[in-house]
DRENDO-43786 format. One record per residue (C-alpha): chain; x, y, z. Coordinates in steps of 0.05 Angstrom, whole numbers, plus 5000, padded with zeros to 4 digits. Each point is the difference from the previous one (the first is absolute). Layout:
# DRENDO-43786
{chain:A; X:X; Y:Y; Z:Z}
...
This chain:
# DRENDO-43786
{chain:A; X:5000; Y:5000; Z:5000}
{chain:A; X:5027; Y:5068; Z:4981}
{chain:A; X:5009; Y:5056; Z:5050}
{chain:A; X:4970; Y:5070; Z:4994}
{chain:A; X:5044; Y:5047; Z:4962}
{chain:A; X:5024; Y:5060; Z:5040}
{chain:A; X:5040; Y:5038; Z:4948}
{chain:A; X:4977; Y:5051; Z:4949}
{chain:A; X:4987; Y:4975; Z:4931}
{chain:A; X:4955; Y:4946; Z:4973}
{chain:A; X:5009; Y:4939; Z:5045}
{chain:A; X:4975; Y:4929; Z:4990}
{chain:A; X:4951; Y:5006; Z:5057}
{chain:A; X:4980; Y:4950; Z:5053}
{chain:A; X:4945; Y:4949; Z:5011}
{chain:A; X:4977; Y:4974; Z:5067}
{chain:A; X:4947; Y:4948; Z:5014}
{chain:A; X:4954; Y:5018; Z:5057}
{chain:A; X:4967; Y:4951; Z:5049}
{chain:A; X:4934; Y:5014; Z:4964}
{chain:A; X:5029; Y:4971; Z:4937}
{chain:A; X:5002; Y:5067; Z:4964}
{chain:A; X:5065; Y:5029; Z:4973}
{chain:A; X:5027; Y:5069; Z:5018}
{chain:A; X:5043; Y:5034; Z:4948}
{chain:A; X:5045; Y:5060; Z:5008}
{chain:A; X:5049; Y:5037; Z:4957}
{chain:A; X:5040; Y:5065; Z:5001}
{chain:A; X:5000; Y:5039; Z:4935}
{chain:A; X:5035; Y:5067; Z:4992}
{chain:A; X:4999; Y:5011; Z:5075}
{chain:A; X:4926; Y:4985; Z:5007}
{chain:A; X:4974; Y:4937; Z:5033}
{chain:A; X:4943; Y:4962; Z:4968}
{chain:A; X:4966; Y:4942; Z:5035}
{chain:A; X:4936; Y:4960; Z:5001}
{chain:A; X:4970; Y:4931; Z:5009}
{chain:A; X:4974; Y:4948; Z:4951}
{chain:A; X:4962; Y:4934; Z:5010}
{chain:A; X:5053; Y:4960; Z:4962}
{chain:A; X:5074; Y:5001; Z:4986}
{chain:A; X:4987; Y:5008; Z:4925}
{chain:A; X:4958; Y:5063; Z:5009}
{chain:A; X:5052; Y:5029; Z:5047}
{chain:A; X:5055; Y:4987; Z:4949}
{chain:A; X:4958; Y:5031; Z:4946}
{chain:A; X:4991; Y:5063; Z:5042}
{chain:A; X:5075; Y:5005; Z:5011}
{chain:A; X:5015; Y:4987; Z:4927}
{chain:A; X:4951; Y:5053; Z:4978}
{chain:A; X:5031; Y:5053; Z:5045}
{chain:A; X:5071; Y:4983; Z:4977}
{chain:A; X:4978; Y:5002; Z:4927}
{chain:A; X:4967; Y:5067; Z:5009}
{chain:A; X:5061; Y:5027; Z:5036}
{chain:A; X:5045; Y:4976; Z:4944}
{chain:A; X:4957; Y:5038; Z:4950}
{chain:A; X:4999; Y:5061; Z:5045}
{chain:A; X:4926; Y:4994; Z:5010}
{chain:A; X:4994; Y:4981; Z:5073}
{chain:A; X:4939; Y:5033; Z:5030}
{chain:A; X:4979; Y:5012; Z:5072}
{chain:A; X:4938; Y:4955; Z:5011}
{chain:A; X:4964; Y:5058; Z:5032}
{chain:A; X:5002; Y:5039; Z:4934}
{chain:A; X:4976; Y:4945; Z:4953}
{chain:A; X:4932; Y:5015; Z:4968}
{chain:A; X:4945; Y:4951; Z:4987}
{chain:A; X:5013; Y:5005; Z:4926}
{chain:A; X:5075; Y:4987; Z:5007}
{chain:A; X:4990; Y:4941; Z:5046}
{chain:A; X:4947; Y:4966; Z:4957}
{chain:A; X:5039; Y:5012; Z:4936}
{chain:A; X:5062; Y:4967; Z:5030}
{chain:A; X:4958; Y:4944; Z:5031}
{chain:A; X:4968; Y:4983; Z:4933}
{chain:A; X:5066; Y:5003; Z:4963}
{chain:A; X:5032; Y:4953; Z:5051}
{chain:A; X:4946; Y:4947; Z:4988}
{chain:A; X:4993; Y:5008; Z:4925}
{chain:A; X:5039; Y:4938; Z:4981}
{chain:A; X:4970; Y:4954; Z:5053}
{chain:A; X:4927; Y:5013; Z:4985}
{chain:A; X:4952; Y:4988; Z:4942}
{chain:A; X:5006; Y:5055; Z:4948}
{chain:A; X:4925; Y:5014; Z:5002}
{chain:A; X:5002; Y:5008; Z:5076}
{chain:A; X:5056; Y:5051; Z:4994}
{chain:A; X:4964; Y:5037; Z:4945}
{chain:A; X:4935; Y:5004; Z:5040}
{chain:A; X:5035; Y:5026; Z:5062}
{chain:A; X:5043; Y:5050; Z:4962}
{chain:A; X:4937; Y:5027; Z:4968}
{chain:A; X:4966; Y:5006; Z:5069}
{chain:A; X:5060; Y:5040; Z:5025}
{chain:A; X:5002; Y:5045; Z:4939}
{chain:A; X:4926; Y:5015; Z:4993}
{chain:A; X:4973; Y:4998; Z:5070}
{chain:A; X:5051; Y:5000; Z:5056}
{chain:A; X:5053; Y:5049; Z:4975}
{chain:A; X:4952; Y:5057; Z:4983}
{chain:A; X:4966; Y:4995; Z:5068}
{chain:A; X:5054; Y:4983; Z:5051}
{chain:A; X:5064; Y:4991; Z:4960}
{chain:A; X:5034; Y:5061; Z:5031}
{chain:A; X:4984; Y:4980; Z:5071}
{chain:A; X:5059; Y:4978; Z:5042}
{chain:A; X:4994; Y:4926; Z:5011}
{chain:A; X:5012; Y:5004; Z:5074}
{chain:A; X:4946; Y:5054; Z:5006}
{chain:A; X:4947; Y:4961; Z:4962}
{chain:A; X:4938; Y:4997; Z:5043}
{chain:A; X:4933; Y:4964; Z:4999}
{chain:A; X:4967; Y:5066; Z:4982}
{chain:A; X:5044; Y:5004; Z:4938}
{chain:A; X:4976; Y:4932; Z:4977}
{chain:A; X:4928; Y:5017; Z:5015}
{chain:A; X:5008; Y:5063; Z:4957}
{chain:A; X:5031; Y:4957; Z:4944}
{chain:A; X:4941; Y:4951; Z:4999}
{chain:A; X:4948; Y:5055; Z:5007}
{chain:A; X:5031; Y:5033; Z:4939}
{chain:A; X:4997; Y:4935; Z:4961}
{chain:A; X:4926; Y:4995; Z:5018}
{chain:A; X:4988; Y:5069; Z:4971}
{chain:A; X:5034; Y:4977; Z:4936}
{chain:A; X:4953; Y:4939; Z:4999}
{chain:A; X:5058; Y:4952; Z:5001}
{chain:A; X:4973; Y:4929; Z:5006}
{chain:A; X:5006; Y:4956; Z:5061}
{chain:A; X:5049; Y:4952; Z:4965}
{chain:A; X:5048; Y:5056; Z:4981}
{chain:A; X:4996; Y:5029; Z:5070}
{chain:A; X:5018; Y:4932; Z:5028}
{chain:A; X:5061; Y:4998; Z:4955}
{chain:A; X:5022; Y:5068; Z:5026}
{chain:A; X:4990; Y:4977; Z:5072}
{chain:A; X:5037; Y:4934; Z:4989}
{chain:A; X:5061; Y:5037; Z:4972}
{chain:A; X:5002; Y:5045; Z:5062}
{chain:A; X:4987; Y:4943; Z:5048}
{chain:A; X:5055; Y:4955; Z:4973}
{chain:A; X:5053; Y:5054; Z:4990}
{chain:A; X:4988; Y:5033; Z:5068}
{chain:A; X:5005; Y:4931; Z:5033}
{chain:A; X:5071; Y:4996; Z:4974}
{chain:A; X:5014; Y:5071; Z:5023}
{chain:A; X:4975; Y:4981; Z:5069}
{chain:A; X:5043; Y:4938; Z:5003}
{chain:A; X:5062; Y:5041; Z:4982}
{chain:A; X:4980; Y:5052; Z:5052}
{chain:A; X:4994; Y:5056; Z:4949}
{chain:A; X:4930; Y:5013; Z:5028}
{chain:A; X:4971; Y:4985; Z:5068}
{chain:A; X:4932; Y:4976; Z:4976}
{chain:A; X:4965; Y:4977; Z:4937}
{chain:A; X:4944; Y:5050; Z:4990}
{chain:A; X:4971; Y:4957; Z:4944}
{chain:A; X:4980; Y:4950; Z:5054}
{chain:A; X:4958; Y:5055; Z:5033}
{chain:A; X:4966; Y:5031; Z:4939}
{chain:A; X:4968; Y:4961; Z:4943}
{chain:A; X:4961; Y:5022; Z:4938}
{chain:A; X:4926; Y:5015; Z:5009}
{chain:A; X:4972; Y:5003; Z:4929}
{chain:A; X:4926; Y:5019; Z:4995}
{chain:A; X:4953; Y:4941; Z:5005}
{chain:A; X:4965; Y:4980; Z:4936}
{chain:A; X:4941; Y:4955; Z:4988}
{chain:A; X:5018; Y:4931; Z:5024}
{chain:A; X:4996; Y:4968; Z:4931}
{chain:A; X:5048; Y:5052; Z:4973}
{chain:A; X:5052; Y:4994; Z:5054}
{chain:A; X:5006; Y:4924; Z:4997}
{chain:A; X:5069; Y:4981; Z:4973}
{chain:A; X:4974; Y:4931; Z:4981}
{chain:A; X:4942; Y:4971; Z:4961}
{chain:A; X:4942; Y:4974; Z:5041}
{chain:A; X:4987; Y:4925; Z:4992}
{chain:A; X:4943; Y:5016; Z:4952}
{chain:A; X:5043; Y:5047; Z:4959}
{chain:A; X:5057; Y:4950; Z:4999}
{chain:A; X:4953; Y:4946; Z:4972}
{chain:A; X:4976; Y:5047; Z:4945}
{chain:A; X:5072; Y:5020; Z:4984}
{chain:A; X:5022; Y:4927; Z:4997}
{chain:A; X:4944; Y:4984; Z:4951}
{chain:A; X:5022; Y:5058; Z:4956}
{chain:A; X:5072; Y:4975; Z:5001}
{chain:A; X:4980; Y:4931; Z:4978}
{chain:A; X:4961; Y:5029; Z:4941}
{chain:A; X:5057; Y:5045; Z:4978}
{chain:A; X:5059; Y:4976; Z:4956}
{chain:A; X:5048; Y:5040; Z:5044}
{chain:A; X:4967; Y:4983; Z:5066}
{chain:A; X:5047; Y:4944; Z:5022}
{chain:A; X:5052; Y:5048; Z:5028}
{chain:A; X:4947; Y:5034; Z:5044}
{chain:A; X:4969; Y:4934; Z:5023}
{chain:A; X:5068; Y:4974; Z:5020}
{chain:A; X:5017; Y:5065; Z:5038}
{chain:A; X:4933; Y:4999; Z:5036}
{chain:A; X:5011; Y:4926; Z:5018}
{chain:A; X:5071; Y:5009; Z:5027}
{chain:A; X:5004; Y:5072; Z:5027}
{chain:A; X:5067; Y:5009; Z:4965}
{chain:A; X:5027; Y:5069; Z:4982}
{chain:A; X:4991; Y:5025; Z:4929}
{chain:A; X:5075; Y:5000; Z:4985}
{chain:A; X:5008; Y:4930; Z:5030}
{chain:A; X:4947; Y:4970; Z:4955}
{chain:A; X:5030; Y:5033; Z:4938}
{chain:A; X:5068; Y:4972; Z:5020}
{chain:A; X:4978; Y:4927; Z:5006}
{chain:A; X:5030; Y:4947; Z:4954}
{chain:A; X:4975; Y:4930; Z:4986}
{chain:A; X:5065; Y:4975; Z:5031}
{chain:A; X:4977; Y:5032; Z:5066}
{chain:A; X:4939; Y:4954; Z:5002}
{chain:A; X:5005; Y:4934; Z:5039}
{chain:A; X:4940; Y:4958; Z:4982}
{chain:A; X:5017; Y:4944; Z:5049}
{chain:A; X:5006; Y:5047; Z:5059}
{chain:A; X:4944; Y:5045; Z:4974}
{chain:A; X:5041; Y:5062; Z:5009}
{chain:A; X:5031; Y:5057; Z:4960}
{chain:A; X:5065; Y:5035; Z:5021}
{chain:A; X:5006; Y:5075; Z:4999}
{chain:A; X:5069; Y:5013; Z:4970}
{chain:A; X:4992; Y:5062; Z:4957}
{chain:A; X:4957; Y:5062; Z:5001}
{chain:A; X:4984; Y:5048; Z:4943}
{chain:A; X:4993; Y:5075; Z:5006}
{chain:A; X:4981; Y:5049; Z:4945}
{chain:A; X:5024; Y:5071; Z:5010}
{chain:A; X:5000; Y:5053; Z:4946}
{chain:A; X:4992; Y:4947; Z:4946}
{chain:A; X:5060; Y:4961; Z:5025}
{chain:A; X:4992; Y:4928; Z:5024}
{chain:A; X:5043; Y:4982; Z:5059}
{chain:A; X:5010; Y:4927; Z:5020}
{chain:A; X:5028; Y:4988; Z:5069}
{chain:A; X:5000; Y:4949; Z:5056}
{chain:A; X:4952; Y:5013; Z:5058}
{chain:A; X:5036; Y:5044; Z:5051}
{chain:A; X:4978; Y:4969; Z:5065}
{chain:A; X:5005; Y:4930; Z:5029}
{chain:A; X:4925; Y:4998; Z:5010}
{chain:A; X:4986; Y:5019; Z:4927}
{chain:A; X:5047; Y:4945; Z:4975}
{chain:A; X:4950; Y:4946; Z:5017}
{chain:A; X:4963; Y:4939; Z:4976}
{chain:A; X:4926; Y:5010; Z:4989}
{chain:A; X:4954; Y:4940; Z:5008}
{chain:A; X:4947; Y:4991; Z:4947}
{chain:A; X:4930; Y:4971; Z:5004}
{chain:A; X:4975; Y:4946; Z:4954}
{chain:A; X:4956; Y:5052; Z:4966}
{chain:A; X:5060; Y:5044; Z:4986}
{chain:A; X:5040; Y:4942; Z:4973}
{chain:A; X:4943; Y:4983; Z:4952}
{chain:A; X:4999; Y:5073; Z:4978}
{chain:A; X:5075; Y:4997; Z:4984}
{chain:A; X:4992; Y:4935; Z:4962}
{chain:A; X:4946; Y:5031; Z:4955}
{chain:A; X:5041; Y:5063; Z:4992}
{chain:A; X:5062; Y:4960; Z:4979}
{chain:A; X:4960; Y:4964; Z:4946}
{chain:A; X:4973; Y:5066; Z:4972}
{chain:A; X:5070; Y:5030; Z:5002}
{chain:A; X:5029; Y:4941; Z:4962}
{chain:A; X:4946; Y:5006; Z:4947}
{chain:A; X:5013; Y:5074; Z:4993}
{chain:A; X:5076; Y:4989; Z:4994}
{chain:A; X:4989; Y:4949; Z:4944}
{chain:A; X:4951; Y:5043; Z:4962}
{chain:A; X:5033; Y:5068; Z:5008}
{chain:A; X:5059; Y:5018; Z:4956}
{chain:A; X:5053; Y:5038; Z:5038}
{chain:A; X:4984; Y:4970; Z:5068}
{chain:A; X:5057; Y:5012; Z:5050}
{chain:A; X:5005; Y:4947; Z:5054}
{chain:A; X:5018; Y:5037; Z:5063}
{chain:A; X:4984; Y:4940; Z:5043}
{chain:A; X:4952; Y:5041; Z:5042}
{chain:A; X:4933; Y:4975; Z:5022}
{chain:A; X:4964; Y:5064; Z:4982}
{chain:A; X:5025; Y:5038; Z:4939}
{chain:A; X:4982; Y:5055; Z:4953}
{chain:A; X:4968; Y:4985; Z:4932}
{chain:A; X:5066; Y:4979; Z:4970}
{chain:A; X:5027; Y:4956; Z:5057}
{chain:A; X:5044; Y:5053; Z:5031}
{chain:A; X:5002; Y:5029; Z:5070}
{chain:A; X:4934; Y:5031; Z:5020}
{chain:A; X:5001; Y:5074; Z:5020}
{chain:A; X:4966; Y:5007; Z:5068}
{chain:A; X:4974; Y:5070; Z:4983}
{chain:A; X:4963; Y:4975; Z:4939}
{chain:A; X:4955; Y:4957; Z:5044}
{chain:A; X:4960; Y:5059; Z:5025}
{chain:A; X:4959; Y:5003; Z:4936}
{chain:A; X:4981; Y:4927; Z:5007}
{chain:A; X:4981; Y:5011; Z:5073}
{chain:A; X:4955; Y:5057; Z:4981}
{chain:A; X:4967; Y:4959; Z:4945}
{chain:A; X:4989; Y:4940; Z:5046}
{chain:A; X:4970; Y:5042; Z:5056}
{chain:A; X:4952; Y:5031; Z:4949}
{chain:A; X:4981; Y:4932; Z:4972}
{chain:A; X:4988; Y:4973; Z:5070}
{chain:A; X:4958; Y:5061; Z:5020}
{chain:A; X:5042; Y:5014; Z:5061}
{chain:A; X:5036; Y:5062; Z:5025}
{chain:A; X:5071; Y:5011; Z:4974}
{chain:A; X:5057; Y:4979; Z:5045}
{chain:A; X:5074; Y:5009; Z:4986}
{chain:A; X:5034; Y:4934; Z:4984}
{chain:A; X:5030; Y:4999; Z:5070}
{chain:A; X:4929; Y:4994; Z:5025}
{chain:A; X:5001; Y:4927; Z:4977}
{chain:A; X:5054; Y:4988; Z:5051}
{chain:A; X:4958; Y:5033; Z:5054}
{chain:A; X:4940; Y:4958; Z:4977}
{chain:A; X:5039; Y:4935; Z:5005}
{chain:A; X:5023; Y:5017; Z:5071}
{chain:A; X:4931; Y:5022; Z:5024}
{chain:A; X:4962; Y:4941; Z:4970}
{chain:A; X:5052; Y:4951; Z:5027}
{chain:A; X:4996; Y:5029; Z:5071}
{chain:A; X:4924; Y:5003; Z:4996}
{chain:A; X:5000; Y:4926; Z:4981}
{chain:A; X:5039; Y:4984; Z:5063}
{chain:A; X:5070; Y:4987; Z:4971}
{chain:A; X:5051; Y:5015; Z:5055}
{chain:A; X:5029; Y:5069; Z:4992}
{chain:A; X:5070; Y:4971; Z:5006}
{chain:A; X:4988; Y:4959; Z:4937}
{chain:A; X:4971; Y:5059; Z:4962}
{chain:A; X:5058; Y:5045; Z:5020}
{chain:A; X:5051; Y:4949; Z:4975}
{chain:A; X:4962; Y:4992; Z:4934}
{chain:A; X:5001; Y:5075; Z:4990}
{chain:A; X:5074; Y:5006; Z:5018}
{chain:A; X:4990; Y:5048; Z:5058}
{chain:A; X:5051; Y:5009; Z:5055}
{chain:A; X:4950; Y:4999; Z:5057}
{chain:A; X:4929; Y:4977; Z:5014}
{chain:A; X:4985; Y:5069; Z:5029}
{chain:A; X:5013; Y:5032; Z:4932}
{chain:A; X:4953; Y:4950; Z:4966}
{chain:A; X:4944; Y:5016; Z:5049}
{chain:A; X:5010; Y:5076; Z:5001}
{chain:A; X:5010; Y:5012; Z:4925}
{chain:A; X:4965; Y:4942; Z:4963}
{chain:A; X:4942; Y:4977; Z:5042}
{chain:A; X:4933; Y:5029; Z:4979}
{chain:A; X:4944; Y:4984; Z:5049}
{chain:A; X:4936; Y:4994; Z:4959}
{chain:A; X:4932; Y:5026; Z:5021}
{chain:A; X:4971; Y:4930; Z:5001}
{chain:A; X:5054; Y:4976; Z:5049}
{chain:A; X:4983; Y:5055; Z:5049}
{chain:A; X:4926; Y:4985; Z:4994}
{chain:A; X:5012; Y:4926; Z:5011}
{chain:A; X:5040; Y:5012; Z:5063}
{chain:A; X:4953; Y:5051; Z:5032}
{chain:A; X:4989; Y:4957; Z:5061}
{chain:A; X:4959; Y:5017; Z:5060}
{chain:A; X:5026; Y:4995; Z:5071}
{chain:A; X:4963; Y:4934; Z:5010}
{chain:A; X:5035; Y:4971; Z:4940}
{chain:A; X:5069; Y:5023; Z:5024}
{chain:A; X:4988; Y:4973; Z:5070}
{chain:A; X:4969; Y:4935; Z:4977}
{chain:A; X:5065; Y:4961; Z:5006}
{chain:A; X:5020; Y:5028; Z:5068}
{chain:A; X:5028; Y:4953; Z:5052}
{chain:A; X:4996; Y:5005; Z:5076}
């Protein structure tokens, strides 16, 4: 273990493991002492390395002067290579459009619950939707959690203040199809020549980019599973193919017999198309464009709009199929731990808080009187 540096200049710093299991880091840079604590040795080393790198470039800053905009920009840049491209793009947009104009110039250490309440009240006035406000809040919540662990701030104000978008009619605010809507949508998928992709997504809850990235070699008929090995993103007309960024996303999804039958039918149709169509390109993917190449995720919105119209149901973004799978599965009684693993979530709590829609019929069915609730009492 290294010892704290006592001389002027840019030292190597010191790490010390505390009885609590946390790591305290300390370093002397240009006559100024910087210190903090982190929950792991890796995070402590990252904090030290970042300070040394900044000092080498001449850009070392006093933590008390860092603004919200500066901190979030650096935080996003530091995680750019370890996260899905789409996730980085969404959060960078949230910073640029919503956070920076409202509270970007605030000093990070002075950021208060009142500042966040003002931010979300302003987003309400701009009629920003609930989903977009949740993205803004998630960025603040996660980044400030890291700042708290590194002792840059003394509290995470995003844990205190959350978005409060105006309530809409219940049918409009549902992120998922109701069971009746899902049945109508499924019927429309089965009657549509391009409906297999949507039926498969509804039946597995997989992400749009994950479904577009599937290859036939990922399918294991004996085990009745499909492996998530690649994900496709479509930004500015450019297709990006990458491996899933998190351990939970790199998963094996179990398939029902109904879904396996769907894939068998789809494979037969694909083989017939490849034989009949001149210029077919065999990409090896399960779901392809009209010429056999990689399917652009952004192009699926038109099909989703058409299918919702044909089914006579309200329009949902494609991600709503993932919400629908989660909500219907949990309503059916499938353990939340199983659903969470299928979706590739890191925690059960995230599945319940972000993907579980409680339907009106469920609430009505469980409106029990006191006698019902006390019926099974013992004593």
